[in-house]
N, CA, C, O and the ligand as a Tripos MOL2 file, in Angstrom:
@<TRIPOS>MOLECULE
protein
  265   263    67     0     0
PROTEIN
NO_CHARGES

@<TRIPOS>ATOM
      1 N          16.5250    8.8900   -5.4300 N.3       1 MET1
      2 CA         15.1000    8.5680   -5.5360 C.3       1 MET1
      3 C          14.3390    9.5690   -6.3640 C.2       1 MET1
      4 O          13.1280    9.4400   -6.5450 O.2       1 MET1
      5 N          15.0110   10.5330   -6.8530 N.am      2 ALA2
      6 CA         14.3250   11.6010   -7.5790 C.3       2 ALA2
      7 C          13.6980   11.1560   -8.9020 C.2       2 ALA2
      8 O          12.5510   11.5160   -9.1690 O.2       2 ALA2
      9 N          14.3940   10.3970   -9.7330 N.am      3 PRO3
     10 CA         13.8420   10.0880  -11.0640 C.3       3 PRO3
     11 C          12.6290    9.1840  -11.0490 C.2       3 PRO3
     12 O          11.9830    9.0390  -12.0870 O.2       3 PRO3
     13 N          12.2900    8.5790   -9.9520 N.am      4 THR4
     14 CA         11.1660    7.6480   -9.9370 C.3       4 THR4
     15 C           9.9210    8.2410   -9.3120 C.2       4 THR4
     16 O           8.9140    7.5440   -9.1940 O.2       4 THR4
     17 N           9.9490    9.4670   -8.9170 N.am      5 GLU5
     18 CA          8.8270    9.9790   -8.1360 C.3       5 GLU5
     19 C           7.5830   10.2410   -8.9910 C.2       5 GLU5
     20 O           6.4740   10.2380   -8.4570 O.2       5 GLU5
     21 N           7.7290   10.4620  -10.2670 N.am      6 ASN6
     22 CA          6.5310   10.7070  -11.0570 C.3       6 ASN6
     23 C           5.7830    9.4170  -11.3710 C.2       6 ASN6
     24 O           4.6210    9.4590  -11.7760 O.2       6 ASN6
     25 N           6.4270    8.2860  -11.1910 N.am      7 THR7
     26 CA          5.7580    7.0140  -11.4300 C.3       7 THR7
     27 C           4.6850    6.7600  -10.3820 C.2       7 THR7
     28 O           3.6650    6.1370  -10.6750 O.2       7 THR7
     29 N           4.9040    7.2280   -9.1880 N.am      8 GLN8
     30 CA          3.9450    6.9650   -8.1250 C.3       8 GLN8
     31 C           2.6610    7.7700   -8.3240 C.2       8 GLN8
     32 O           1.5670    7.2680   -8.0670 O.2       8 GLN8
     33 N           2.7890    8.9700   -8.7640 N.am      9 THR9
     34 CA          1.5990    9.8170   -8.8690 C.3       9 THR9
     35 C           0.7490    9.4450  -10.0750 C.2       9 THR9
     36 O          -0.4780    9.5080  -10.0040 O.2       9 THR9
     37 N           1.3690    9.0660  -11.1630 N.am     10 THR10
     38 CA          0.5990    8.7740  -12.3640 C.3      10 THR10
     39 C          -0.1030    7.4270  -12.2900 C.2      10 THR10
     40 O          -1.0300    7.1700  -13.0580 O.2      10 THR10
     41 N           0.3240    6.5700  -11.3820 N.am     11 HIS11
     42 CA         -0.2640    5.2370  -11.3120 C.3      11 HIS11
     43 C          -1.4860    5.1560  -10.4220 C.2      11 HIS11
     44 O          -2.0520    4.0760  -10.2540 O.2      11 HIS11
     45 N          -1.9000    6.2560   -9.8530 N.am     12 SER12
     46 CA         -3.0040    6.2060   -8.9070 C.3      12 SER12
     47 C          -4.3570    6.3480   -9.5850 C.2      12 SER12
     48 O          -5.2890    6.8890   -8.9910 O.2      12 SER12
     49 N          -4.4780    5.8760  -10.8010 N.am     13 SER13
     50 CA         -5.7430    6.0180  -11.5070 C.3      13 SER13
     51 C          -6.6620    4.8370  -11.2650 C.2      13 SER13
     52 O          -7.8500    5.0200  -10.9970 O.2      13 SER13
     53 N          -6.1350    3.6400  -11.3550 N.am     14 SER14
     54 CA         -6.9830    2.4620  -11.2560 C.3      14 SER14
     55 C          -7.1320    1.9690   -9.8230 C.2      14 SER14
     56 O          -8.2460    1.7140   -9.3670 O.2      14 SER14
     57 N          -6.0410    1.8370   -9.1260 N.am     15 GLY15
     58 CA         -6.0860    1.2550   -7.7920 C.3      15 GLY15
     59 C          -6.5270    2.2530   -6.7380 C.2      15 GLY15
     60 O          -6.1030    3.4090   -6.7360 O.2      15 GLY15
     61 N          -7.3760    1.7920   -5.8530 N.am     16 LYS16
     62 CA         -7.7900    2.6390   -4.7460 C.3      16 LYS16
     63 C          -6.7980    2.5090   -3.6080 C.2      16 LYS16
     64 O          -6.3580    1.4020   -3.3000 O.2      16 LYS16
     65 N          -6.4400    3.6030   -2.9850 N.am     17 PRO17
     66 CA         -5.4420    3.5750   -1.9180 C.3      17 PRO17
     67 C          -5.8490    2.6670   -0.7660 C.2      17 PRO17
     68 O          -5.0440    1.8670   -0.2880 O.2      17 PRO17
     69 N          -7.0610    2.7850   -0.3320 N.am     18 ALA18
     70 CA         -7.5070    1.9670    0.7890 C.3      18 ALA18
     71 C          -8.0220    0.6260    0.2810 C.2      18 ALA18
     72 O          -8.8430    0.5690   -0.6340 O.2      18 ALA18
     73 N          -7.5320   -0.4450    0.8830 N.am     19 GLY19
     74 CA         -7.9640   -1.7700    0.4670 C.3      19 GLY19
     75 C          -9.4520   -1.9510    0.6900 C.2      19 GLY19
     76 O          -9.9870   -1.5250    1.7140 O.2      19 GLY19
     77 N         -10.1220   -2.5790   -0.2610 N.am     20 SER20
     78 CA        -11.5650   -2.7450   -0.1560 C.3      20 SER20
     79 C         -11.9370   -3.7880    0.8780 C.2      20 SER20
     80 O         -13.0600   -3.8040    1.3810 O.2      20 SER20
     81 N         -10.9980   -4.6540    1.1940 N.am     21 GLN21
     82 CA        -11.3150   -5.7220    2.1290 C.3      21 GLN21
     83 C         -11.0650   -5.3130    3.5710 C.2      21 GLN21
     84 O         -11.3690   -6.0770    4.4870 O.2      21 GLN21
     85 N         -10.5320   -4.1580    3.7820 N.am     22 ALA22
     86 CA        -10.1780   -3.7460    5.1340 C.3      22 ALA22
     87 C         -11.3150   -2.9980    5.8240 C.2      22 ALA22
     88 O         -11.1720   -2.5800    6.9730 O.2      22 ALA22
     89 N         -12.4280   -2.8280    5.1430 N.am     23 SER23
     90 CA        -13.5350   -2.0750    5.7300 C.3      23 SER23
     91 C         -14.5330   -3.0020    6.3970 C.2      23 SER23
     92 O         -15.6630   -3.1420    5.9290 O.2      23 SER23
     93 N         -14.1350   -3.6180    7.4590 N.am     24 SER24
     94 CA        -15.0150   -4.5650    8.1290 C.3      24 SER24
     95 C         -15.4750   -4.0600    9.4870 C.2      24 SER24
     96 O         -16.5160   -4.4860    9.9870 O.2      24 SER24
     97 N         -14.7310   -3.1820   10.0700 N.am     25 SER25
     98 CA        -15.0440   -2.7320   11.4220 C.3      25 SER25
     99 C         -16.2650   -1.8250   11.4600 C.2      25 SER25
    100 O         -16.8130   -1.5940   12.5380 O.2      25 SER25
    101 N         -16.6920   -1.3220   10.3630 N.am     26 GLY26
    102 CA        -17.8660   -0.4510   10.3430 C.3      26 GLY26
    103 C         -17.5550    0.9680   10.7410 C.2      26 GLY26
    104 O         -18.4130    1.6730   11.2720 O.2      26 GLY26
    105 N         -16.3620    1.3820   10.4940 N.am     27 THR27
    106 CA        -16.0030    2.7560   10.8070 C.3      27 THR27
    107 C         -16.6000    3.6940    9.7550 C.2      27 THR27
    108 O         -17.0350    3.2420    8.6950 O.2      27 THR27
    109 N         -16.6200    4.9390   10.0310 N.am     28 THR28
    110 CA        -17.2710    5.8970    9.1530 C.3      28 THR28
    111 C         -16.8190    5.7680    7.7020 C.2      28 THR28
    112 O         -17.5750    5.2990    6.8520 O.2      28 THR28
    113 N         -15.6220    6.1710    7.4310 N.am     29 SER29
    114 CA        -15.1060    6.0500    6.0780 C.3      29 SER29
    115 C         -13.5940    5.8740    6.1420 C.2      29 SER29
    116 O         -13.1040    5.0450    6.9100 O.2      29 SER29
    117 N         -12.8740    6.6120    5.3790 N.am     30 SER30
    118 CA        -11.4220    6.4650    5.3250 C.3      30 SER30
    119 C         -10.8170    6.3660    6.7170 C.2      30 SER30
    120 O         -10.9170    7.2890    7.5250 O.2      30 SER30
    121 N         -10.2020    5.2530    6.9710 N.am     31 GLY31
    122 CA         -9.6730    4.9580    8.3070 C.3      31 GLY31
    123 C          -8.6580    5.9670    8.7930 C.2      31 GLY31
    124 O          -8.2840    6.8970    8.0790 O.2      31 GLY31
    125 N          -8.2300    5.7670    9.9960 N.am     32 GLY32
    126 CA         -7.3060    6.7210   10.5870 C.3      32 GLY32
    127 C          -5.8700    6.4210   10.2690 C.2      32 GLY32
    128 O          -4.9970    7.2700   10.4470 O.2      32 GLY32
    129 N          -5.6140    5.2170    9.7970 N.am     33 TYR33
    130 CA         -4.2260    4.8860    9.5240 C.3      33 TYR33
    131 C          -3.8380    5.2190    8.0980 C.2      33 TYR33
    132 O          -4.6810    5.2980    7.2040 O.2      33 TYR33
    133 N          -2.5830    5.4070    7.9110 N.am     34 TYR34
    134 CA         -2.0830    5.7490    6.5940 C.3      34 TYR34
    135 C          -1.4410    4.5270    5.9770 C.2      34 TYR34
    136 O          -0.7890    3.7350    6.6570 O.2      34 TYR34
    137 N          -1.6350    4.3900    4.6860 N.am     35 LYS35
    138 CA         -1.0350    3.2420    4.0130 C.3      35 LYS35
    139 C           0.0920    3.6890    3.1060 C.2      35 LYS35
    140 O           0.0670    4.7740    2.5240 O.2      35 LYS35
    141 N           1.0660    2.8280    3.0080 N.am     36 TYR36
    142 CA          2.2240    3.1200    2.1680 C.3      36 TYR36
    143 C           2.2860    2.1040    1.0430 C.2      36 TYR36
    144 O           1.7120    1.0180    1.1200 O.2      36 TYR36
    145 N           2.9820    2.4810    0.0210 N.am     37 ARG37
    146 CA          3.2060    1.5510   -1.0780 C.3      37 ARG37
    147 C           4.0840    0.3980   -0.6160 C.2      37 ARG37
    148 O           4.9640    0.5610    0.2290 O.2      37 ARG37
    149 N           3.8250   -0.7600   -1.1850 N.am     38 CYS38
    150 CA          4.6470   -1.9200   -0.8730 C.3      38 CYS38
    151 C           6.1050   -1.6150   -1.2080 C.2      38 CYS38
    152 O           6.4170   -0.8350   -2.1080 O.2      38 CYS38
    153 N           6.9670   -2.2520   -0.4560 N.am     39 LYS39
    154 CA          8.4050   -2.0470   -0.6410 C.3      39 LYS39
    155 C           8.8220   -2.3490   -2.0770 C.2      39 LYS39
    156 O           9.7830   -1.7710   -2.5840 O.2      39 LYS39
    157 N           8.1070   -3.2430   -2.7210 N.am     40 TYR40
    158 CA          8.4790   -3.6570   -4.0690 C.3      40 TYR40
    159 C           7.5800   -3.0500   -5.1370 C.2      40 TYR40
    160 O           7.4290   -3.5980   -6.2290 O.2      40 TYR40
    161 N           6.9990   -1.9350   -4.8100 N.am     41 PHE41
    162 CA          6.1590   -1.2460   -5.7720 C.3      41 PHE41
    163 C           6.9390   -0.8740   -7.0280 C.2      41 PHE41
    164 O           6.4710   -1.0760   -8.1490 O.2      41 PHE41
    165 N           8.1170   -0.3360   -6.8240 N.am     42 LEU42
    166 CA          8.9220    0.0910   -7.9670 C.3      42 LEU42
    167 C           9.6890   -1.0640   -8.6010 C.2      42 LEU42
    168 O           9.7570   -1.1750   -9.8250 O.2      42 LEU42
    169 N          10.2620   -1.9180   -7.7690 N.am     43 SER43
    170 CA         11.1350   -2.9590   -8.3090 C.3      43 SER43
    171 C          10.3550   -4.1220   -8.9070 C.2      43 SER43
    172 O          10.8330   -4.7660   -9.8410 O.2      43 SER43
    173 N           9.1590   -4.4040   -8.3830 N.am     44 HIS44
    174 CA          8.4020   -5.5520   -8.8860 C.3      44 HIS44
    175 C           7.0000   -5.1690   -9.3720 C.2      44 HIS44
    176 O           6.1700   -6.0400   -9.6330 O.2      44 HIS44
    177 N           6.7450   -3.8880   -9.4880 N.am     45 ASN45
    178 CA          5.4260   -3.4230   -9.9220 C.3      45 ASN45
    179 C           4.3070   -3.9330   -9.0200 C.2      45 ASN45
    180 O           3.2040   -4.2170   -9.4870 O.2      45 ASN45
    181 N           4.5890   -4.0450   -7.7600 N.am     46 CYS46
    182 CA          3.5720   -4.5160   -6.8240 C.3      46 CYS46
    183 C           2.6300   -3.3640   -6.4990 C.2      46 CYS46
    184 O           3.0670   -2.2550   -6.1910 O.2      46 CYS46
    185 N           1.3340   -3.6420   -6.5730 N.am     47 ASN47
    186 CA          0.3510   -2.5830   -6.3380 C.3      47 ASN47
    187 C          -0.3030   -2.6560   -4.9660 C.2      47 ASN47
    188 O          -1.2880   -1.9620   -4.7120 O.2      47 ASN47
    189 N           0.2180   -3.4660   -4.1050 N.am     48 ASN48
    190 CA         -0.3740   -3.6040   -2.7800 C.3      48 ASN48
    191 C           0.0870   -2.4910   -1.8470 C.2      48 ASN48
    192 O           1.0380   -1.7590   -2.1220 O.2      48 ASN48
    193 N          -0.6330   -2.3990   -0.7300 N.am     49 TRP49
    194 CA         -0.3200   -1.3470    0.2500 C.3      49 TRP49
    195 C           0.0360   -1.9840    1.5820 C.2      49 TRP49
    196 O          -0.4190   -3.0760    1.9200 O.2      49 TRP49
    197 N           0.8630   -1.2650    2.3250 N.am     50 VAL50
    198 CA          1.2770   -1.7640    3.6280 C.3      50 VAL50
    199 C           1.0740   -0.6740    4.6760 C.2      50 VAL50
    200 O           0.8980    0.5010    4.3520 O.2      50 VAL50
    201 N           1.1020   -1.0880    5.9150 N.am     51 TYR51
    202 CA          0.8810   -0.1370    7.0090 C.3      51 TYR51
    203 C           2.1800    0.4710    7.5190 C.2      51 TYR51
    204 O           2.1720    1.4970    8.2000 O.2      51 TYR51
    205 N           3.2890   -0.1650    7.1870 N.am     52 VAL52
    206 CA          4.5820    0.3430    7.6230 C.3      52 VAL52
    207 C           5.3980    0.7400    6.4060 C.2      52 VAL52
    208 O           5.6010   -0.0640    5.4950 O.2      52 VAL52
    209 N           5.8520    1.9490    6.3930 N.am     53 ASN53
    210 CA          6.6050    2.4440    5.2500 C.3      53 ASN53
    211 C           7.8790    1.6330    5.0500 C.2      53 ASN53
    212 O           8.6550    1.4270    5.9830 O.2      53 ASN53
    213 N           8.0810    1.1790    3.8210 N.am     54 GLY54
    214 CA          9.2840    0.4200    3.5050 C.3      54 GLY54
    215 C           9.1600   -1.0650    3.7480 C.2      54 GLY54
    216 O          10.1450   -1.7970    3.6500 O.2      54 GLY54
    217 N           7.9510   -1.5220    4.0660 N.am     55 SER55
    218 CA          7.7630   -2.9480    4.3200 C.3      55 SER55
    219 C           7.1490   -3.6220    3.1060 C.2      55 SER55
    220 O           6.4070   -2.9900    2.3540 O.2      55 SER55
    221 N           7.4490   -4.8880    2.9080 N.am     56 PRO56
    222 CA          6.8290   -5.6450    1.8230 C.3      56 PRO56
    223 C           5.4310   -6.0790    2.2140 C.2      56 PRO56
    224 O           5.1520   -6.2960    3.3930 O.2      56 PRO56
    225 N           4.5520   -6.2070    1.2340 N.am     57 CYS57
    226 CA          3.1940   -6.6390    1.5160 C.3      57 CYS57
    227 C           3.1520   -8.1460    1.7260 C.2      57 CYS57
    228 O           4.1670   -8.8280    1.5880 O.2      57 CYS57
    229 N           1.9750   -8.6600    2.0600 N.am     58 ALA58
    230 CA          1.8300  -10.0790    2.3410 C.3      58 ALA58
    231 C           2.1380  -10.9060    1.0950 C.2      58 ALA58
    232 O           2.7230  -11.9850    1.1900 O.2      58 ALA58
    233 N           1.7470  -10.4030   -0.0560 N.am     59 ASN59
    234 CA          2.0070  -11.1200   -1.2880 C.3      59 ASN59
    235 C           3.5000  -11.2950   -1.5290 C.2      59 ASN59
    236 O           3.9740  -12.3830   -1.8570 O.2      59 ASN59
    237 N           4.2230  -10.2040   -1.3590 N.am     60 CYS60
    238 CA          5.6680  -10.2670   -1.5790 C.3      60 CYS60
    239 C           6.3270  -11.1470   -0.5410 C.2      60 CYS60
    240 O           7.2900  -11.8500   -0.8470 O.2      60 CYS60
    241 N           5.8270  -11.1200    0.6770 N.am     61 CYS61
    242 CA          6.3660  -11.9930    1.7170 C.3      61 CYS61
    243 C           6.1280  -13.4440    1.3340 C.2      61 CYS61
    244 O           7.0080  -14.2890    1.5000 O.2      61 CYS61
    245 N           4.9350  -13.7320    0.8190 N.am     62 ALA62
    246 CA          4.5940  -15.1000    0.4570 C.3      62 ALA62
    247 C           5.4510  -15.5870   -0.6970 C.2      62 ALA62
    248 O           5.7120  -16.7830   -0.8310 O.2      62 ALA62
    249 N           5.8810  -14.6580   -1.5210 N.am     63 GLU63
    250 CA          6.7170  -15.0510   -2.6460 C.3      63 GLU63
    251 C           8.1930  -15.0680   -2.2830 C.2      63 GLU63
    252 O           9.0510  -15.3190   -3.1290 O.2      63 GLU63
    253 N           8.4710  -14.8050   -1.0470 N.am     64 GLY64
    254 CA          9.8420  -14.8910   -0.5640 C.3      64 GLY64
    255 C          10.7210  -13.7240   -0.9830 C.2      64 GLY64
    256 O          11.9450  -13.8450   -1.0370 O.2      64 GLY64
    257 N          10.0930  -12.6000   -1.2770 N.am     65 ARG65
    258 CA         10.9110  -11.4530   -1.6610 C.3      65 ARG65
    259 C          11.6180  -10.8730   -0.4360 C.2      65 ARG65
    260 O          12.7310  -10.3570   -0.5350 O.2      65 ARG65
    261 N          10.9860  -10.9610    0.6690 N.am     66 ASP66
    262 CA         11.6490  -10.5730    1.9120 C.3      66 ASP66
    263 C          10.7890  -10.9890    3.0960 C.2      66 ASP66
    264 O          11.1640  -10.7550    4.2440 O.2      66 ASP66
    265 ZN          4.2260   -6.2470   -2.5280 Zn       67 ZN67
@<TRIPOS>BOND
     1     1     2 1
     2     2     3 1
     3     3     4 2
     4     3     5 am
     5     5     6 1
     6     6     7 1
     7     7     8 2
     8     7     9 am
     9     9    10 1
    10    10    11 1
    11    11    12 2
    12    11    13 am
    13    13    14 1
    14    14    15 1
    15    15    16 2
    16    15    17 am
    17    17    18 1
    18    18    19 1
    19    19    20 2
    20    19    21 am
    21    21    22 1
    22    22    23 1
    23    23    24 2
    24    23    25 am
    25    25    26 1
    26    26    27 1
    27    27    28 2
    28    27    29 am
    29    29    30 1
    30    30    31 1
    31    31    32 2
    32    31    33 am
    33    33    34 1
    34    34    35 1
    35    35    36 2
    36    35    37 am
    37    37    38 1
    38    38    39 1
    39    39    40 2
    40    39    41 am
    41    41    42 1
    42    42    43 1
    43    43    44 2
    44    43    45 am
    45    45    46 1
    46    46    47 1
    47    47    48 2
    48    47    49 am
    49    49    50 1
    50    50    51 1
    51    51    52 2
    52    51    53 am
    53    53    54 1
    54    54    55 1
    55    55    56 2
    56    55    57 am
    57    57    58 1
    58    58    59 1
    59    59    60 2
    60    59    61 am
    61    61    62 1
    62    62    63 1
    63    63    64 2
    64    63    65 am
    65    65    66 1
    66    66    67 1
    67    67    68 2
    68    67    69 am
    69    69    70 1
    70    70    71 1
    71    71    72 2
    72    71    73 am
    73    73    74 1
    74    74    75 1
    75    75    76 2
    76    75    77 am
    77    77    78 1
    78    78    79 1
    79    79    80 2
    80    79    81 am
    81    81    82 1
    82    82    83 1
    83    83    84 2
    84    83    85 am
    85    85    86 1
    86    86    87 1
    87    87    88 2
    88    87    89 am
    89    89    90 1
    90    90    91 1
    91    91    92 2
    92    91    93 am
    93    93    94 1
    94    94    95 1
    95    95    96 2
    96    95    97 am
    97    97    98 1
    98    98    99 1
    99    99   100 2
   100    99   101 am
   101   101   102 1
   102   102   103 1
   103   103   104 2
   104   103   105 am
   105   105   106 1
   106   106   107 1
   107   107   108 2
   108   107   109 am
   109   109   110 1
   110   110   111 1
   111   111   112 2
   112   111   113 am
   113   113   114 1
   114   114   115 1
   115   115   116 2
   116   115   117 am
   117   117   118 1
   118   118   119 1
   119   119   120 2
   120   119   121 am
   121   121   122 1
   122   122   123 1
   123   123   124 2
   124   123   125 am
   125   125   126 1
   126   126   127 1
   127   127   128 2
   128   127   129 am
   129   129   130 1
   130   130   131 1
   131   131   132 2
   132   131   133 am
   133   133   134 1
   134   134   135 1
   135   135   136 2
   136   135   137 am
   137   137   138 1
   138   138   139 1
   139   139   140 2
   140   139   141 am
   141   141   142 1
   142   142   143 1
   143   143   144 2
   144   143   145 am
   145   145   146 1
   146   146   147 1
   147   147   148 2
   148   147   149 am
   149   149   150 1
   150   150   151 1
   151   151   152 2
   152   151   153 am
   153   153   154 1
   154   154   155 1
   155   155   156 2
   156   155   157 am
   157   157   158 1
   158   158   159 1
   159   159   160 2
   160   159   161 am
   161   161   162 1
   162   162   163 1
   163   163   164 2
   164   163   165 am
   165   165   166 1
   166   166   167 1
   167   167   168 2
   168   167   169 am
   169   169   170 1
   170   170   171 1
   171   171   172 2
   172   171   173 am
   173   173   174 1
   174   174   175 1
   175   175   176 2
   176   175   177 am
   177   177   178 1
   178   178   179 1
   179   179   180 2
   180   179   181 am
   181   181   182 1
   182   182   183 1
   183   183   184 2
   184   183   185 am
   185   185   186 1
   186   186   187 1
   187   187   188 2
   188   187   189 am
   189   189   190 1
   190   190   191 1
   191   191   192 2
   192   191   193 am
   193   193   194 1
   194   194   195 1
   195   195   196 2
   196   195   197 am
   197   197   198 1
   198   198   199 1
   199   199   200 2
   200   199   201 am
   201   201   202 1
   202   202   203 1
   203   203   204 2
   204   203   205 am
   205   205   206 1
   206   206   207 1
   207   207   208 2
   208   207   209 am
   209   209   210 1
   210   210   211 1
   211   211   212 2
   212   211   213 am
   213   213   214 1
   214   214   215 1
   215   215   216 2
   216   215   217 am
   217   217   218 1
   218   218   219 1
   219   219   220 2
   220   219   221 am
   221   221   222 1
   222   222   223 1
   223   223   224 2
   224   223   225 am
   225   225   226 1
   226   226   227 1
   227   227   228 2
   228   227   229 am
   229   229   230 1
   230   230   231 1
   231   231   232 2
   232   231   233 am
   233   233   234 1
   234   234   235 1
   235   235   236 2
   236   235   237 am
   237   237   238 1
   238   238   239 1
   239   239   240 2
   240   239   241 am
   241   241   242 1
   242   242   243 1
   243   243   244 2
   244   243   245 am
   245   245   246 1
   246   246   247 1
   247   247   248 2
   248   247   249 am
   249   249   250 1
   250   250   251 1
   251   251   252 2
   252   251   253 am
   253   253   254 1
   254   254   255 1
   255   255   256 2
   256   255   257 am
   257   257   258 1
   258   258   259 1
   259   259   260 2
   260   259   261 am
   261   261   262 1
   262   262   263 1
   263   263   264 2
@<TRIPOS>SUBSTRUCTURE
     1 MET1         2 RESIDUE 1 A MET
     2 ALA2         6 RESIDUE 1 A ALA
     3 PRO3        10 RESIDUE 1 A PRO
     4 THR4        14 RESIDUE 1 A THR
     5 GLU5        18 RESIDUE 1 A GLU
     6 ASN6        22 RESIDUE 1 A ASN
     7 THR7        26 RESIDUE 1 A THR
     8 GLN8        30 RESIDUE 1 A GLN
     9 THR9        34 RESIDUE 1 A THR
    10 THR10       38 RESIDUE 1 A THR
    11 HIS11       42 RESIDUE 1 A HIS
    12 SER12       46 RESIDUE 1 A SER
    13 SER13       50 RESIDUE 1 A SER
    14 SER14       54 RESIDUE 1 A SER
    15 GLY15       58 RESIDUE 1 A GLY
    16 LYS16       62 RESIDUE 1 A LYS
    17 PRO17       66 RESIDUE 1 A PRO
    18 ALA18       70 RESIDUE 1 A ALA
    19 GLY19       74 RESIDUE 1 A GLY
    20 SER20       78 RESIDUE 1 A SER
    21 GLN21       82 RESIDUE 1 A GLN
    22 ALA22       86 RESIDUE 1 A ALA
    23 SER23       90 RESIDUE 1 A SER
    24 SER24       94 RESIDUE 1 A SER
    25 SER25       98 RESIDUE 1 A SER
    26 GLY26      102 RESIDUE 1 A GLY
    27 THR27      106 RESIDUE 1 A THR
    28 THR28      110 RESIDUE 1 A THR
    29 SER29      114 RESIDUE 1 A SER
    30 SER30      118 RESIDUE 1 A SER
    31 GLY31      122 RESIDUE 1 A GLY
    32 GLY32      126 RESIDUE 1 A GLY
    33 TYR33      130 RESIDUE 1 A TYR
    34 TYR34      134 RESIDUE 1 A TYR
    35 LYS35      138 RESIDUE 1 A LYS
    36 TYR36      142 RESIDUE 1 A TYR
    37 ARG37      146 RESIDUE 1 A ARG
    38 CYS38      150 RESIDUE 1 A CYS
    39 LYS39      154 RESIDUE 1 A LYS
    40 TYR40      158 RESIDUE 1 A TYR
    41 PHE41      162 RESIDUE 1 A PHE
    42 LEU42      166 RESIDUE 1 A LEU
    43 SER43      170 RESIDUE 1 A SER
    44 HIS44      174 RESIDUE 1 A HIS
    45 ASN45      178 RESIDUE 1 A ASN
    46 CYS46      182 RESIDUE 1 A CYS
    47 ASN47      186 RESIDUE 1 A ASN
    48 ASN48      190 RESIDUE 1 A ASN
    49 TRP49      194 RESIDUE 1 A TRP
    50 VAL50      198 RESIDUE 1 A VAL
    51 TYR51      202 RESIDUE 1 A TYR
    52 VAL52      206 RESIDUE 1 A VAL
    53 ASN53      210 RESIDUE 1 A ASN
    54 GLY54      214 RESIDUE 1 A GLY
    55 SER55      218 RESIDUE 1 A SER
    56 PRO56      222 RESIDUE 1 A PRO
    57 CYS57      226 RESIDUE 1 A CYS
    58 ALA58      230 RESIDUE 1 A ALA
    59 ASN59      234 RESIDUE 1 A ASN
    60 CYS60      238 RESIDUE 1 A CYS
    61 CYS61      242 RESIDUE 1 A CYS
    62 ALA62      246 RESIDUE 1 A ALA
    63 GLU63      250 RESIDUE 1 A GLU
    64 GLY64      254 RESIDUE 1 A GLY
    65 ARG65      258 RESIDUE 1 A ARG
    66 ASP66      262 RESIDUE 1 A ASP
    67 ZN67       265 GROUP 0 **** ****
């Protein structure tokens, strides 16, 4: 996994880590949970985030990736 680690850091320019649609509860700011990159971030260039490390996002699930 070593050769791919710089791809994750350089791509954090446009996308915001926290989903904009998840701020409905009215909490202060950055929530307490941590988000992970979608399982297919590297293999399919998926930019979505998931709550469980190593899990595919809803989009990838809908596309039958896993
Ligand atoms: Zn995904």
